[in-house]
C-alpha positions, 0 to 999 in steps of 0.5 A, a space after each residue: 499500499 502506497 503512503 497515505 492510501 489508508 482507508 477510513 477506519 483501518 486497523 493497525 497492529 504492532 506486536 513488540 517482544 522486547 529480550 526474553 531472557 531466556 530460551 523457555 521464556 522466549 518459545 512461551 513468547 514466541 506462541 504468544 505472538 505466533 497465536 496473535 498473530 494468526 488470530 488478528 490476520 484470521 478472524 480477526 481480519 486484519 490485513 497481514 501488511 497491517 500487522 508489525 512482528 519486532 522480536 528479540 531474536 527474528 531468525 526463530 521465525 523470520 516469516 513473523 518477524 520482520 524486525 529485531 525489536 530494537 528502540 530504532 525499529 520500533 521507532 523505524 515502525 511507527 514512522 511508517 506507520 505516520 505516514 500509512 495510517 489515518 485519523 479514523 483508523 485504530 491502532 492494537 500495542 501488544 507488548 511482551 518481554 520484561 520490564 523495568 522499574 526504578 526511581 527514573 520509572 520505568 524502561 521496557 527493556 529491549 535490545 540494545 537501549 531501553 526505552 522508558 514509558 515516556 518514549 514509547 509513548 512519544 512514539 506510539 502517538 506519534 502515529 495519528 489514530 483516532 483510537 489506541 489499544 495498549 496491552 503491556 504485558 512486562 515485568 513492572 508495567 504498572 508504572 507505564 501507565 501514567 505516561 500511556 494514558 491520555 484522551 481516546 487510549 485503553 491501556 492495560 497492564 500486567 501489573 498495579 505498579 513497578 513492584 511487582 516485577 516477577 514474571 507475569 502470565 496476563 499475555 497468555 490469557 489476553 491473547 486466548 481471549 480473542 480466540 474463541 467465544 469463551 471471553 463473550 460475557 454479554 453474547 453478541 459474537 465479539 469481545 470487547 477490550 474490557 471482556 478480554 481484559 475479564 477473562 485474563 484476569 480471571 485465568 491469571 486468578 485461578 492459575 496462581 490457584 491451581 498453583 496454590 502459590 501467591 498471586 504476584 501480579 494484578 492486571 490494571 486498566 485505564 481509558 479515561 486518560 488521568 492515568 489511575 488504572 483499576 483491576 474493577 474498571 466500571 462506573 464506580 471510578 470511570 474506568 472501562 466504558 472505552 474499553 466496554 466498547 472498544 473492538 479489534 473485529 472490524 464490526 461493522 464493516 464485517 464481511 466487506 462487500 458480502 454485506 448491503 450497504 442496509 446491513 452495515 448501517 444497521 450494524 453501524 447502528 447496533 453499536 452506536 446504540 450500545 455504546 449510548 446504554 453503556 455511556 447511561 450505565 456510566 451516568 446513572 449515579 447523576 440522574 433520578 432512578 426512573 429516569 435512568 430506567 425510562 432511558 435505559 427502558 427506551 434504548 433496549 427497545 430500540 436495540 432490540 429492534 435493530 437486531 431483529 432486522 439483522 437476524 433477518 438479514 
């Protein structure tokens, strides 16, 4: 695709794995990357040339890995996306490997110079996209949230702070969330980022319970841009609304030319109504109960009508 030729609402992905540390972890991280790449370019319908894979040793899978995961190459990828991505696009960033934290803050361990959280944010957000989903699964990743947070950005971290420095497991289960229907809590046929987060955190808890060991990671999410992430995003803390209505799949664009104009319009209407319903839930505390119930009922009726029409297509 020529520079600047991206169409409206295109989706892009950067799969970045830093220094693995040892052969066993490298194999694990490569497995996550392969699974995620297959899901993105398969059922989630990302064009293959929209997914950039950076790994600490490209020789492990030359057909998949285009770049060694150096700071220089990450910057190169971001600069390419500056020219390819459009203002209405979405960028999904998945980070695996190791992070460090000290008095100077968070750093991502890469071959060569290690970028700090502010440097990561500057590189990633130089891309002129409307929406970002950044899932940082590294150790100490909680310390990166404040720098990565912002308007239109859903930021997930495997740890609640920089002090949680043991190997994390969120990445495995976050990838797993998009491989089937188990994470689709509202049964709408799609997995939102919030559903993937909730599924992955539940699986992490189960992992530690099976092992009978002390849980050393507590994943958090921020999507209201204030940099204060929470393990239980919801109306009570203001986080989760954007993540609840953000998806990696093509949504109303699904089936491309196979779907007629009316079907695409109905799908878009359904998504808009779902967003209105979720926004209303977050505003519930600020209005009388009767008013809330009246507005909710009206939106649910509209959504049911749209879904009924969609089923006939």
